[in-house]
C-alpha positions in Angstrom: -139.0 -75.2 -56.1 -141.5 -77.8 -57.3 -141.2 -76.7 -60.9 -137.4 -77.2 -60.7 -137.8 -80.7 -59.2 -140.3 -81.6 -61.9 -137.8 -80.3 -64.5 -135.1 -82.5 -63.1 -137.5 -85.5 -63.4 -138.2 -84.7 -67.0 -134.5 -84.2 -67.8 -133.7 -87.6 -66.1 -136.1 -89.3 -68.5 -135.2 -87.5 -71.7 -133.2 -89.3 -74.4 -130.6 -86.5 -74.4 -129.6 -83.4 -72.5 -127.7 -80.2 -73.4 -125.1 -79.6 -70.7 -122.5 -76.9 -70.4 -119.3 -78.2 -68.7 -116.9 -75.7 -67.1 -113.3 -76.1 -66.0 -110.8 -73.7 -64.5 -107.6 -75.4 -63.7 -104.5 -74.7 -61.6 -102.9 -72.8 -64.5 -105.5 -70.0 -64.0 -105.4 -69.2 -67.7 -109.1 -69.1 -68.2 -112.5 -70.8 -68.1 -113.1 -73.7 -70.5 -116.7 -73.7 -71.6 -118.0 -76.8 -73.5 -121.6 -77.1 -74.7 -122.3 -80.8 -75.0 -125.2 -82.9 -76.3 -125.3 -86.0 -74.2 -127.5 -89.0 -74.8 -128.1 -91.9 -72.4 -125.8 -92.5 -69.4 -123.1 -94.8 -68.1 -121.5 -97.1 -70.6 -124.2 -96.2 -73.1 -123.2 -92.5 -73.0 -123.0 -90.8 -76.4 -121.5 -87.3 -76.5 -121.2 -84.6 -79.1 -119.3 -81.3 -78.3 -121.4 -78.7 -80.1 -119.4 -75.6 -79.0 -116.2 -75.1 -77.1 -114.1 -72.1 -76.1 -111.7 -70.9 -73.5 -112.6 -67.5 -72.0 -109.3 -66.0 -70.8 -109.0 -64.5 -67.4 -107.8 -60.9 -67.0 -104.6 -60.3 -65.1 -106.6 -58.6 -62.4 -109.0 -61.6 -61.9 -106.0 -64.0 -61.9 -104.2 -61.9 -59.3 -107.2 -61.9 -57.0 -107.2 -65.7 -57.0 -103.4 -65.9 -56.5 -103.8 -64.0 -53.2 -105.2 -67.2 -51.7 -104.3 -69.9 -54.3 -102.4 -73.0 -52.8 -101.4 -71.0 -49.7 -101.7 -72.4 -46.2 -102.0 -68.9 -44.7 -104.4 -66.4 -46.3 -106.7 -63.5 -45.8 -109.9 -65.3 -44.9 -112.1 -62.4 -46.1 -110.5 -62.7 -49.5 -111.5 -66.3 -49.7 -115.0 -65.4 -48.5 -115.6 -62.7 -51.1 -114.0 -64.7 -54.0 -116.5 -67.6 -53.6 -119.5 -65.6 -54.9 -117.3 -63.3 -57.1 -115.9 -66.3 -59.1 -119.4 -67.8 -59.5 -120.8 -64.5 -60.7 -117.9 -64.0 -63.1 -118.2 -67.5 -64.5 -121.9 -67.0 -65.0 -121.3 -63.8 -67.0 -118.7 -65.7 -69.1 -121.3 -68.4 -69.8 -123.9 -65.9 -70.9 -121.4 -64.2 -73.2 -120.6 -67.5 -74.8 -124.2 -68.3 -75.3 -124.7 -64.9 -76.9 -121.8 -65.5 -79.2 -123.1 -69.0 -80.1 -126.7 -67.5 -80.7 -128.1 -69.9 -78.1 -130.8 -68.9 -75.6 -130.1 -69.9 -72.0 -133.5 -71.6 -71.8 -132.2 -74.1 -74.5 -129.5 -75.4 -72.1 -130.6 -78.0 -69.6 -127.7 -78.0 -67.1 -124.5 -76.4 -66.2 -121.7 -78.5 -64.6 -119.2 -76.2 -62.8 -116.0 -77.6 -61.5 -115.2 -74.3 -59.7 -111.7 -73.0 -59.0 -109.5 -75.2 -56.8 -107.8 -73.0 -54.2 -106.4 -75.8 -52.0 -106.0 -79.5 -52.3 -105.1 -81.5 -49.1 -105.2 -85.2 -49.3 -104.3 -86.9 -46.1 -101.0 -88.1 -47.3 -100.1 -84.5 -47.9 -101.5 -82.8 -44.8 -100.5 -85.6 -42.4 -103.1 -84.8 -39.8 -104.2 -88.1 -38.3 -107.6 -86.9 -37.1 -108.6 -85.3 -40.3 -109.8 -86.8 -43.6 -108.8 -86.1 -47.2 -109.8 -82.5 -48.2 -110.0 -80.2 -51.2 -111.7 -76.8 -51.8 -113.1 -75.4 -54.9 -114.8 -72.0 -54.9 -117.2 -70.2 -57.3 -120.6 -70.8 -55.8 -123.1 -72.8 -57.9 -126.1 -70.8 -56.6 -124.7 -67.6 -58.1 -124.2 -69.4 -61.4 -127.7 -70.8 -61.4 -129.4 -67.5 -60.5 -127.4 -65.4 -62.9 -127.9 -67.8 -65.9 -131.4 -69.2 -64.9 -130.0 -72.7 -65.6 -129.9 -75.6 -63.1 -126.3 -75.9 -62.0 -124.3 -78.8 -60.5 -121.1 -78.0 -58.7 -118.7 -79.0 -56.0 -118.2 -82.5 -57.5 -115.1 -83.5 -55.5 -116.7 -83.5 -52.1 -118.8 -86.7 -52.7 -115.7 -88.4 -54.0 -114.0 -87.7 -50.7 -117.0 -88.6 -48.6 -117.0 -92.0 -50.3 -113.3 -92.6 -49.5 -111.5 -91.0 -52.4 -109.1 -88.1 -52.4 -111.3 -85.9 -54.5 -109.2 -86.5 -57.6 -108.6 -87.5 -60.3 -112.3 -87.5 -61.4 -111.5 -87.9 -65.1 -111.6 -91.7 -64.8 -115.4 -91.8 -64.8 -115.9 -89.9 -68.0 -112.8 -91.6 -69.5 -114.3 -95.0 -68.9 -117.8 -94.1 -70.2 -116.6 -92.3 -73.3 -113.3 -93.8 -74.4 -113.1 -97.5 -73.5 -112.6 -99.7 -76.6 -112.4 -103.4 -77.0 -109.1 -104.6 -78.4 -107.1 -101.5 -77.6 -105.3 -100.7 -74.4 -105.6 -97.0 -73.9 -103.8 -94.5 -71.6 -105.5 -91.2 -71.3 -102.8 -88.8 -70.2 -103.8 -85.3 -69.1 -101.0 -82.8 -68.5 -102.5 -79.8 -66.9 -100.9 -78.1 -63.9 -100.7 -81.5 -62.4 -100.4 -84.6 -64.6 -102.7 -87.6 -64.3 -103.6 -90.6 -66.4 -106.3 -93.2 -66.7 -105.6 -96.7 -68.1 -108.4 -98.3 -70.0 -107.7 -102.0 -70.8 -108.8 -103.4 -74.1 -111.1 -106.1 -72.7 -114.9 -105.9 -72.9 -116.0 -102.8 -70.9 -117.6 -104.8 -68.1 -114.7 -107.3 -67.9 -112.0 -104.6 -68.1 -113.2 -102.4 -65.4 -111.4 -104.2 -62.6 -108.1 -103.1 -64.3 -109.2 -99.5 -64.9 -106.7 -97.3 -63.0 -106.2 -93.6 -62.4 -103.7 -91.5 -60.5 -101.9 -88.2 -60.4 -98.2 -88.5 -61.3 -96.9 -85.1 -60.0 -96.2 -81.8 -61.8 -97.4 -81.4 -65.3 -97.0 -77.7 -66.3 -97.3 -76.1 -62.9 -93.5 -75.7 -62.3 -92.7 -74.9 -65.9 -95.4 -72.2 -65.9 -94.2 -70.7 -62.5 -90.7 -70.3 -63.8 -91.8 -69.0 -67.2 -93.7 -66.2 -65.4 -90.8 -65.5 -63.1 -88.1 -65.5 -65.8 -89.8 -64.4 -68.9 -93.2 -62.8 -67.8 -94.9 -65.4 -70.0 -97.7 -67.8 -68.9 -96.1 -71.0 -70.3 -93.3 -72.3 -72.5 -95.0 -72.1 -75.9 -94.0 -75.1 -78.1 -91.3 -75.9 -75.6 -89.1 -73.2 -77.2 -87.2 -72.4 -74.0 -86.7 -76.0 -72.9 -85.3 -76.8 -76.4 -82.6 -74.2 -75.8 -81.5 -75.7 -72.5 -80.1 -78.9 -71.2 -81.6 -80.8 -68.2 -79.3 -80.8 -65.2 -79.1 -84.3 -63.8 -78.1 -83.2 -60.3 -81.0 -80.8 -59.9 -83.3 -83.4 -61.5 -82.5 -86.0 -58.9 -83.0 -83.5 -56.0 -86.4 -82.5 -57.5 -87.4 -86.1 -57.6 -86.5 -86.6 -53.9 -90.0 -86.1 -52.6 -92.2 -88.5 -50.6 -95.0 -88.1 -53.1 -93.2 -90.0 -55.8 -92.7 -93.0 -53.5 -96.2 -93.0 -52.1 -98.5 -95.9 -53.1 -101.1 -95.5 -55.9 -103.6 -94.0 -56.3 -102.6 -90.6 -55.1 -103.2 -86.9 -55.7 -101.3 -83.7 -55.3 -101.2 -80.1 -56.3 -99.3 -76.8 -56.4 -99.5 -76.8 -52.6 -96.5 -79.2 -52.9 -95.0 -78.5 -56.3 -94.5 -74.8 -56.6 -91.9 -72.1 -57.0 -90.5 -72.5 -53.5 -90.1 -76.2 -54.1 -87.8 -75.6 -57.0 -85.9 -72.8 -55.3 -85.1 -75.0 -52.3 -83.9 -77.7 -54.7 -81.6 -75.3 -56.6 -80.2 -74.1 -53.2 -79.6 -77.6 -52.1 -77.9 -78.5 -55.4 -75.6 -75.4 -55.2 -76.3 -74.8 -58.9 -77.3 -71.2 -58.8 -75.3 -70.6 -62.0 -77.8 -72.6 -64.1 -79.1 -70.8 -67.1 -82.8 -70.0 -67.3 -83.2 -72.3 -70.2 -81.5 -75.2 -68.3 -83.9 -74.8 -65.4 -86.9 -74.9 -67.8 -85.4 -77.9 -69.5 -84.9 -79.6 -66.2 -88.4 -78.9 -65.0 -89.8 -80.3 -68.3 -87.7 -83.4 -67.9 -89.0 -83.7 -64.3 -92.6 -83.8 -65.5 -91.8 -86.3 -68.2 -89.8 -88.6 -66.0 -92.4 -88.7 -63.2 -95.2 -89.4 -65.7 -93.2 -92.2 -67.3 -92.2 -93.7 -63.9 -95.8 -93.8 -62.8 -97.0 -95.4 -66.1 -94.3 -98.0 -66.1 -95.3 -99.2 -62.6 -98.8 -99.9 -63.9 -98.6 -101.2 -67.5 -97.9 -104.8 -68.6 -94.6 -104.8 -70.5 -96.0 -107.6 -72.7 -98.8 -105.4 -73.9 -98.9 -102.4 -76.3 -100.7 -99.2 -75.5 -101.9 -96.1 -77.2 -101.4 -92.9 -75.1 -104.0 -90.2 -75.9 -102.7 -86.9 -74.6 -104.6 -83.7 -73.5 -104.0 -80.6 -71.5 -101.4 -77.9 -72.1 -98.6 -80.3 -71.9 -99.8 -82.0 -75.1 -98.8 -78.9 -77.0 -95.2 -79.0 -75.7 -93.2 -81.1 -78.2 -90.2 -81.2 -75.9 -92.3 -82.7 -73.0 -93.9 -85.1 -75.5 -90.5 -86.2 -76.9 -89.1 -86.9 -73.4 -92.1 -89.1 -72.7 -92.1 -91.0 -76.0 -88.4 -91.8 -75.7 -89.0 -93.7 -72.5 -92.2 -95.5 -73.4 -91.1 -97.5 -76.4 -94.1 -99.9 -76.2 -96.6 -97.0 -76.4 -97.8 -95.0 -79.4 -98.4 -91.3 -78.7 -101.4 -89.6 -80.1 -103.7 -86.7 -79.3 -107.1 -87.1 -77.7 -108.6 -85.2 -80.6 -108.4 -88.4 -82.6 -111.1 -89.9 -80.3 -113.5 -87.1 -81.3 -113.0 -84.8 -78.3 -110.6 -81.9 -78.3 -107.9 -82.4 -75.7 -108.3 -78.8 -74.7 -112.0 -79.4 -74.0 -111.6 -82.7 -72.3 -111.9 -81.7 -68.6 -114.9 -79.4 -69.2 -116.5 -82.2 -71.2 -115.9 -84.7 -68.4 -117.6 -82.6 -65.8 -120.6 -82.3 -68.2 -120.6 -86.2 -68.2 -120.5 -86.2 -64.4 -123.5 -83.9 -64.2 -125.4 -86.1 -66.7 -124.7 -89.1 -64.5 -125.9 -87.3 -61.4 -129.2 -86.5 -63.2 -129.8 -89.4 -65.5 -127.4 -92.2 -64.4 -128.5 -95.4 -62.9 -125.6 -95.5 -60.4 -125.0 -99.2 -60.9 -122.6 -99.4 -63.8 -119.5 -98.3 -62.1 -118.2 -100.7 -59.5 -116.1 -99.5 -56.5 -112.4 -100.0 -56.5 -109.5 -98.4 -54.6 -109.4 -94.7 -55.3 -112.5 -94.9 -57.6 -115.6 -95.0 -55.4 -118.9 -95.8 -57.2 -120.7 -92.5 -56.6 -122.5 -89.9 -58.5 -121.2 -86.4 -57.8 -122.4 -82.8 -57.9 -124.6 -80.6 -55.7 -127.7 -79.1 -57.3 -128.4 -75.4 -57.4 -131.8 -74.2 -58.7 -132.2 -70.8 -60.3 -134.9 -69.7 -57.8 
């Protein structure tokens, strides 16, 4: 144990650290693995992505997770066995990536593992007065550390909740450290299963922090993906091809928007526990539009994601200012979704996060690498608390032995 603590002390005082960031989102498509070289910490953070790949999940692995994913009633044994199993599987994926990249594990300083979210339950969602915000990510960090022989940080979201947040979105911390720029108002819009954005004002970093804002907006790709699997046996609407063939139905769209989440105050978080296949089926039944074509349903769900993203952004931005929206996540690759957003935000320029030097596909894995770097090398005094964004360092440390 002593040698691991001493190593942490050395890492904290090094100029730079090599950190592998991991992300597996609600789409369950695979594990994002980003090898990052990170110098300094806080507002002085400098980052270079040295390697990035997504290791796809097998259908069998995905099916095992779906047995408990976003369900209020589950086989508890399945949850129990998946916790180590996912950790072990992720560790093997890391080792295979390192082999492919010709990098020895001992040349990596830290692993930052987000884990696999299986249930997200903020208080506004579960409604239980005596219980706090809650979220659960599995894929045990000890198993990753032991299998790879690399110090691993995991379970980041619990500290956020302990400090008064909802456990999400966590992207704001890395967004602020990496992407703030004087003179440009930036919106970093990530469209994964659930969509969220961070607003970074163009003032000096220290002065602008009081206006930094982050929130979930509602569904990103989760509903589109669910119906693509159901209708077409495909994981997503590639290039928006199906949505392009359909027409959004305004009646169904308004019923889908009739959910208390959209009227709840900012900041807020949600997940596929709310926005799922049954949510849409109930809306279709209520609308009495069972005759809608498959393409019309996909088009309507795409429009729902766009409209709720736009509605949230419009509530926050200053209409007298101009903004550049940098997009990431699977939704950034859907031109129909992007078009619907751009048409409604005329004072915003749409771009891809890649233009800021980080691949939009790698962003979330990279940001967890940044959180691990902060936990080990950060001073903890450069990020002031505001509503929904507690000033905390996050991540539980697992040693290899």
